[in-house]
C-alpha positions in Angstrom: 20.3 -1.9 0.2 24.0 -2.7 -0.3 24.8 -2.5 3.4 21.6 -4.5 4.1 22.6 -7.3 1.7 26.0 -7.6 3.3 24.4 -7.9 6.8 21.8 -10.4 5.5 24.5 -12.6 4.0 26.4 -12.5 7.3 23.3 -13.3 9.3 22.3 -16.1 7.0 25.6 -17.9 7.3 25.8 -17.2 11.0 22.3 -18.8 11.6 23.1 -21.8 9.4 26.3 -22.2 11.4 24.4 -22.2 14.7 22.0 -24.8 13.3 24.9 -27.2 12.7 24.8 -27.6 16.5 21.9 -30.0 15.9 24.4 -32.5 14.5 27.6 -32.0 16.6 29.7 -29.4 18.4 32.7 -30.3 16.2 30.9 -29.5 13.0 29.5 -26.3 14.5 33.0 -25.2 15.6 34.7 -26.2 12.3 32.2 -24.2 10.2 32.8 -21.2 12.5 36.5 -21.4 11.9 35.9 -21.4 8.2 33.6 -18.3 8.5 36.1 -16.4 10.7 38.8 -16.7 8.1 36.8 -14.0 6.3 34.9 -12.3 9.1 37.9 -11.9 11.4 40.2 -10.7 8.6 40.8 -6.9 8.3 38.9 -6.7 5.0 36.0 -8.8 6.4 35.9 -6.7 9.6 35.8 -3.4 7.7 33.1 -4.8 5.3 30.8 -6.2 8.0 31.2 -3.5 10.7 31.2 -0.8 8.0 27.9 -2.2 6.6 26.5 -2.3 10.2 27.4 1.3 11.0 26.3 2.5 7.5 22.9 0.7 7.7 22.2 1.9 11.2 23.4 5.4 10.4 21.3 5.7 7.2 18.2 4.4 9.1 18.6 7.0 11.8 19.2 9.7 9.1 16.0 8.6 7.2 14.0 8.7 10.4 15.3 12.2 11.2 14.4 13.4 7.6 10.9 12.0 7.6 8.1 14.6 7.1 5.5 12.3 8.7 5.4 9.2 10.9 2.3 8.0 9.1 3.3 4.9 7.1 2.1 1.4 6.1 2.0 -1.2 8.8 4.8 -3.2 7.2 7.1 -0.2 7.1 6.4 0.7 10.7 7.0 -2.9 11.8 10.4 -3.0 10.0 11.5 0.3 11.5 10.4 -0.8 15.0 12.3 -4.1 14.7 15.3 -2.3 13.3 15.5 0.0 16.3 15.3 -3.0 18.7 18.2 -4.8 17.0 21.1 -2.5 18.2 19.8 -2.7 21.8 20.2 -6.5 21.8 23.1 -6.7 19.4 25.5 -4.5 21.4 25.8 -7.1 24.2 26.4 -9.8 21.6 29.2 -7.9 20.0 30.8 -6.8 23.3 31.0 -10.2 24.9 32.3 -11.9 21.7 34.4 -9.7 19.5 35.4 -7.2 22.1 36.2 -10.0 24.6 38.3 -11.7 21.9 40.3 -8.5 21.0 40.7 -7.1 24.4 41.1 -10.1 26.7 42.1 -12.9 24.2 39.0 -14.9 24.8 38.4 -17.7 22.4 34.8 -16.7 21.6 33.7 -19.8 19.8 30.2 -21.2 20.1 31.1 -23.3 23.1 32.0 -20.1 25.0 28.9 -18.1 23.8 26.4 -20.9 24.4 27.8 -21.7 27.8 27.7 -18.0 28.7 24.1 -17.4 28.0 22.2 -20.7 27.8 19.5 -21.1 30.5 19.7 -17.4 31.4 17.5 -14.4 30.4 20.4 -13.4 28.0 19.8 -16.7 26.2 16.2 -15.8 25.6 17.1 -12.2 24.6 19.7 -13.5 22.0 17.1 -16.0 20.6 14.7 -13.1 20.3 17.5 -11.1 18.5 17.9 -13.9 16.0 14.2 -13.8 15.1 14.0 -10.0 15.0 17.1 -9.8 12.7 15.6 -12.4 10.4 12.1 -10.9 10.2 13.5 -7.4 9.7 15.7 -8.7 6.8 12.9 -10.7 5.2 10.5 -7.7 5.2 13.2 -5.5 3.6 14.0 -8.1 0.9 10.3 -8.8 0.1 9.3 -5.2 -0.3 12.4 -4.5 -2.4 11.9 -7.4 -4.8 8.1 -8.0 -4.7 7.6 -6.5 -8.2 10.1 -8.8 -9.8 8.5 -11.7 -11.7 11.2 -14.2 -10.6 10.6 -13.3 -7.0 6.9 -14.0 -7.4 7.6 -17.3 -8.9 10.0 -18.3 -6.1 7.8 -17.0 -3.2 6.5 -20.4 -2.1 10.0 -21.8 -1.8 11.5 -18.6 -0.2 8.6 -18.4 2.3 9.3 -22.0 3.4 13.0 -21.2 3.7 12.3 -18.0 5.7 10.6 -20.2 8.3 13.0 -23.1 8.3 16.3 -21.2 8.6 15.6 -19.5 12.0 13.9 -22.7 13.2 17.1 -24.6 12.3 19.3 -22.1 14.1 17.2 -22.2 17.3 17.1 -26.0 17.4 20.9 -26.0 16.9 21.3 -23.5 19.8 19.0 -25.6 22.0 20.9 -28.8 21.3 24.3 -27.2 21.9 23.0 -25.6 25.0 22.1 -29.0 26.5 25.7 -30.2 25.7 27.0 -27.1 27.4 25.0 -27.9 30.6 26.6 -31.4 30.6 30.1 -29.9 30.2 29.7 -27.5 33.0 28.3 -30.2 35.3 31.5 -32.2 34.9 34.4 -30.7 36.9 37.1 -32.0 34.6 35.3 -30.9 31.4 34.5 -27.5 33.0 38.1 -26.9 33.9 39.3 -27.9 30.4 36.7 -25.6 28.8 37.7 -22.6 31.0 41.3 -23.1 30.1 40.7 -23.6 26.4 38.5 -20.5 26.1 40.6 -18.3 28.5 37.3 -17.5 30.3 37.2 -13.8 31.3 37.7 -13.2 35.0 35.5 -10.8 37.1 37.7 -7.8 36.2 37.4 -8.5 32.5 33.6 -9.0 32.8 33.3 -5.7 34.6 35.3 -4.0 31.9 33.1 -5.5 29.2 30.0 -4.4 31.1 31.3 -0.8 31.2 31.9 -1.0 27.4 28.4 -2.3 26.8 26.9 0.5 28.9 28.9 3.2 27.1 28.0 1.9 23.6 24.3 1.6 24.7 24.3 5.2 25.9 25.8 6.4 22.6 23.1 4.6 20.7 20.3 6.1 22.8 21.9 9.6 22.3 22.0 9.0 18.5 18.4 7.8 18.6 17.4 10.8 20.7 19.2 13.1 18.3 17.3 11.6 15.3 14.0 12.0 17.2 14.9 15.6 18.2 15.8 16.5 14.6 12.5 15.2 13.4 10.6 17.2 16.0 12.6 20.4 15.4 12.0 20.0 11.6 8.3 19.5 12.2 8.0 22.6 14.4 9.9 24.6 11.8 7.6 23.3 9.0 4.5 24.3 11.0 5.7 27.9 10.8 5.5 27.7 7.0 2.2 25.9 6.2 0.0 25.7 3.1 -3.8 25.2 2.8 -5.1 22.4 0.7 -8.8 22.0 -0.2 -10.1 18.7 -1.5 -13.2 18.8 -3.7 -15.9 16.7 -2.0 -13.5 16.4 0.9 -11.9 18.2 3.8 -9.7 21.2 3.9 -6.3 20.8 5.6 -3.4 23.0 6.7 0.0 21.3 6.2 3.6 22.3 6.5 5.4 23.0 3.2 7.9 20.4 2.0 6.0 17.1 1.8 4.3 15.9 -1.3 0.6 16.2 -1.6 0.2 12.5 -1.0 2.3 12.8 2.2 0.1 15.7 3.3 -3.0 13.5 2.7 -1.6 10.7 4.7 -0.5 12.9 7.5 -4.0 14.4 7.9 -5.9 11.2 7.5 -7.3 12.1 4.0 -8.1 8.9 2.0 -5.9 8.9 -1.0 -5.3 6.0 -3.3 -1.7 5.1 -4.1 -1.1 1.5 -5.2 2.6 1.8 -5.6 3.1 3.5 -2.2 3.9 6.9 -3.5 6.9 6.0 -5.6 5.7 7.4 -8.9 5.3 3.9 -10.4 1.6 4.3 -11.0 -1.0 7.1 -11.6 -3.6 6.0 -9.0 -2.8 9.0 -6.8 -3.5 11.5 -9.6 -5.4 14.6 -8.9 -7.1 17.3 -11.0 -5.7 20.7 -9.8 -8.7 23.1 -10.0 -7.0 26.1 -8.4 -3.4 27.0 -7.8 -1.8 24.9 -10.6 0.3 28.0 -11.6 2.2 27.8 -8.3 3.4 24.2 -8.8 6.7 23.3 -10.3 6.4 21.9 -13.8 6.1 18.1 -14.0 9.3 16.1 -14.3 9.9 14.0 -17.4 9.0 10.9 -15.4 5.7 12.4 -14.3 4.9 13.6 -17.8 5.4 10.1 -19.2 3.2 8.6 -16.5 0.4 11.1 -17.1 0.7 10.7 -20.9 0.4 7.0 -20.6 -3.1 7.3 -19.2 -4.1 10.2 -21.4 -4.5 12.5 -18.4 -6.4 15.7 -19.1 -4.7 19.1 -18.7 -4.4 20.0 -15.0 -3.8 16.4 -13.9 -0.8 15.9 -11.6 0.5 13.0 -9.5 0.0 13.7 -5.8 3.2 11.8 -5.0 5.3 14.1 -7.2 4.0 17.6 -6.4 5.0 19.7 -3.4 2.5 22.5 -2.8 3.9 25.8 -1.6 0.8 27.9 -2.1 -3.0 27.3 -1.5 -4.3 24.5 -3.7 -7.7 23.0 -4.6 -7.6 19.5 -5.9 -10.0 16.7 -7.0 -8.9 13.1 -6.2 -9.6 11.0 -9.3 -9.6 7.8 -7.3 -10.4 7.2 -3.6 -10.2 3.9 -1.7 -13.4 1.9 -2.0 -15.2 0.8 1.1 -14.1 3.7 3.2 -17.0 6.1 2.7 -19.6 6.7 5.4 -19.1 3.6 7.4 -21.3 4.5 10.4 -23.9 1.8 9.7 -22.0 -0.1 7.1 -21.5 -3.3 9.0 -25.2 -3.8 9.7 -26.4 -2.6 6.3 -28.5 0.4 5.5 -31.6 0.6 3.3 -31.8 3.6 1.0 -33.8 4.7 -2.0 -31.5 6.0 -4.6 -30.7 6.1 -8.3 -28.0 3.8 -9.6 -26.4 3.8 -13.1 -24.9 0.9 -15.0 -22.7 1.8 -17.9 -20.9 -0.5 -20.4 -18.9 -0.1 -23.6 -20.6 -1.8 -26.5 -18.5 -4.2 -28.6 -15.4 -3.7 -26.4 -14.2 -7.3 -26.8 -14.3 -7.2 -30.6 -12.8 -3.7 -30.6 -9.7 -4.7 -28.6 -9.1 -8.2 -30.0 -5.5 -8.4 -31.1 -4.5 -5.3 -29.2 -1.7 -5.2 -26.6 -2.9 -5.3 -23.0 -1.3 -2.0 -22.2 -3.1 -0.3 -25.1 -6.4 -1.7 -23.8 -5.7 -0.3 -20.4 -4.7 3.0 -21.9 -8.0 3.2 -23.8 -10.1 2.4 -20.8 -8.3 4.9 -18.6 -8.8 7.6 -21.2 -12.5 6.7 -21.5 -13.0 6.8 -17.7 -11.1 10.0 -17.4 -13.5 11.5 -19.9 -16.8 10.4 -18.4 -16.3 9.9 -14.7 -16.1 13.7 -14.0 -19.6 13.9 -15.4 -20.8 11.6 -12.6 -18.8 13.1 -9.7 -19.8 16.6 -10.8 -23.4 15.9 -10.1 -22.8 14.2 -6.7 -22.4 10.7 -7.9 -19.8 8.2 -6.8 -18.3 5.4 -8.9 -18.9 2.4 -6.6 -16.9 0.0 -8.7 -15.4 -0.5 -12.1 -16.5 -3.6 -14.0 -13.9 -4.2 -16.6 -15.1 -2.0 -19.5 -18.0 -0.6 -17.5 -18.9 0.9 -14.1 -21.6 1.1 -11.4 -22.3 4.6 -10.1 -24.4 5.6 -7.0 -26.1 8.9 -6.3 -26.2 9.1 -2.5 -27.9 12.5 -2.1 -30.0 13.5 0.8 -33.3 12.3 -0.7 -34.5 10.3 -3.7 -35.7 13.3 -5.6 -32.3 14.9 -5.7 -30.8 11.4 -6.4 -32.9 11.0 -9.5 -32.2 14.5 -10.7 -28.5 14.0 -10.2 -28.6 10.7 -12.1 -30.4 12.3 -15.1 -28.0 15.2 -15.1 -25.1 12.9 -15.0 -26.4 10.8 -17.9 -26.7 13.9 -20.1 -23.2 15.0 -19.2 -21.9 11.5 -19.9 -23.4 11.7 -23.3 -21.8 15.1 -23.9 -18.5 13.9 -22.6 -18.7 10.8 -24.8 -19.3 12.9 -27.9 -16.2 15.1 -27.1 -14.2 11.9 -26.5 -15.3 10.4 -29.8 -14.3 13.6 -31.6 -10.8 13.2 -30.1 -10.7 9.5 -31.3 -11.8 10.6 -34.8 -8.9 13.0 -35.0 -6.6 10.2 -34.1 -8.1 7.9 -36.7 -9.6 5.6 -34.1 -13.2 4.2 -34.2 -15.7 5.8 -31.9 -16.7 4.3 -28.5 -20.4 3.3 -28.1 -22.0 2.8 -24.7 -25.2 1.5 -23.1 -26.6 3.1 -19.8 -29.3 1.6 -17.6 -30.8 4.0 -15.0 -33.0 2.8 -12.2 -34.2 4.0 -8.8 -35.4 1.9 -5.9 -34.5 0.3 -2.6 -30.9 -0.9 -2.2 -29.0 -2.2 0.8 -25.6 -0.7 1.4 -23.3 -2.6 3.7 -19.9 -4.0 4.3 -20.1 -7.7 3.4 -17.1 -9.8 4.3 -14.7 -10.6 7.2 -14.0 -7.8 9.7 -11.2 -5.6 8.4 -11.5 -6.9 4.9 -15.1 -6.0 3.9 -15.6 -3.6 1.0 -18.8 -1.7 0.8 -21.4 -3.4 -1.4 -24.9 -2.7 -2.6 -27.4 -5.5 -3.1 -31.1 -5.7 -4.0 -33.5 -6.0 -6.9 -32.8 -2.4 -7.9 -29.3 -3.3 -8.8 -30.3 -6.3 -10.9 -33.0 -4.2 -12.7 -30.5 -1.4 -13.6 -28.0 -4.0 -14.9 -30.8 -5.6 -17.1 -31.8 -2.2 -18.4 -28.2 -1.6 -19.5 -28.1 -5.0 -21.2 -31.4 -4.2 -23.0 -30.0 -1.0 -24.6 -28.0 -3.3 -26.9 -31.1 -5.1 -28.1 -33.1 -1.9 -28.6 -30.2 0.0 -30.3 -30.3 2.9 -27.9 -27.7 4.4 -25.6 -30.0 4.9 -22.5 -32.9 3.3 -20.8 -34.4 5.3 -17.9 -36.9 3.6 -15.7 -40.2 5.3 -14.7 -39.2 5.5 -11.0 -36.3 7.7 -11.9 -38.5 10.0 -13.9 -41.3 10.3 -11.3 -38.9 10.8 -8.4 -37.3 13.6 -10.4 -40.7 15.3 -10.7 -41.1 14.5 -14.4 -44.5 13.7 -15.8 -44.4 10.5 -18.0 -47.8 10.8 -19.7 -46.3 12.7 -22.7 -43.3 10.3 -23.0 -43.2 7.2 -25.1 -42.7 4.7 -22.4 -42.1 1.0 -23.1 -42.8 -1.9 -20.6 -39.8 -4.1 -20.4 -39.8 -7.7 -19.2 -36.4 -8.0 -17.5 -34.9 -11.3 -16.5 -34.8 -11.8 -12.7 -37.2 -8.9 -12.1 -40.7 -9.8 -11.0 -42.8 -7.0 -12.6 -42.4 -5.2 -16.0 -40.4 -2.0 -15.7 -41.8 1.0 -17.7 -38.8 2.8 -19.3 -37.9 5.6 -21.6 -35.6 4.7 -24.4 -33.2 7.5 -25.6 -31.1 7.1 -28.7 -28.3 9.4 -27.5 -27.4 10.1 -23.9 -26.5 13.7 -24.8 -30.2 14.2 -25.9 -31.8 13.0 -22.7 -32.8 16.4 -21.4 -34.5 17.3 -24.7 -36.3 13.9 -24.8 -37.8 14.8 -21.4 -39.1 18.2 -22.6 -42.7 18.1 -23.8 -43.2 19.0 -27.5 -46.1 21.3 -28.5 
């Protein structure tokens, strides 16, 4: 970043200087003279060219040391632009600074613009200007995007990021037209050649040889970085480790990368909001087998896990580097990426869905710090979500202090059975969680659960490429209303008759109540259960 900031400052002043050509050649040249007091001094030369070589060298080193080429699009774009820059920049440096030092050429803007304007080199150098600017802006943004002041200034900075290269290109175009006029006039052309000490054919040939040599050196270094990456990858393949994901694939990956990097390299969906930098816990996993072979968590990882009340066995995928077989459960997976075969058209399914909400959550958290509220919610979800996933359910979305879960099993009978089992397990997990809260002197958490089964439509609703999976239908509305009714009836669970009958449970012996639900056409016969943990016993006939 230090070398990048030096280069960014140089590029910014250089582009502003070019833009002054919009007003006059004299102003443009005067500003260049002022800049070169610093840039052509020995300290300035060492600083600028040292930063350039350092930045390029570290970039090639980082590429050679990568364990995978899978990366976010923005990072791939920045790397690609960064690799193009030296190819175009070499010619610029050779025909300006080298020409000045070796052949005493006065490489001011009049010389440079006259040399390239109206030629393919002019287009290439204009492209270089844009590539350098975009590369720098991407780096700055992803470095500072988490800073509050950067977020506040983003509208202004975005405008400037567009105006500055536009200003420079307009200045170049205006000065280029003046250059064409100067060259067209014999007297002005002769004066320009004499003032600049225009390089003759021998000097140009020498500069071309230098350009070719430096270009070859760059390609050799780039090939060396690529070769190092490939050799390291081949060596890693000789020492691989097997990773099994619960409810997911099984992969074989070279040792060395983090678990998150292994997931990305093998196309395994793995949430990581901070990009794998250990600044969040969304990549956390529950290690079900092989935890003893992992290095102990660092202090930073311990603090992150403690902040969300992570259960024993939880680790951050971006921090652990497996060296032996491992079985892990991903706590969070990206929404909208599961089973997308028919998603865009929508798919009708009969399945059980579960709405859950914390009772009195707003009153409970009034006056608390926001981070404490998030901490409580994460602990609660960590406690009860495994009860859903263990029976084949999936949390479709989190709704503040509640959630919506789906049970997408092969048929509606198994879906209903899974939903009933999950509800019982949620109740048991809640009782255990409340015992923990009691030990801490905190009030217990109370919940309401609405369980219903019927036709739902699963589909991706939204613009292409930005359409999360969504479920719609009367079943969803009915389950939500059932959950809301639990508060009025003073119970934890309301289970609709369709869930019970689909699960193969006779309802004649049960005390069913017919509920009029807002937005639902017909009454919904339902079973009210005081405690979710007692659901199974409530379904058992008494003699």
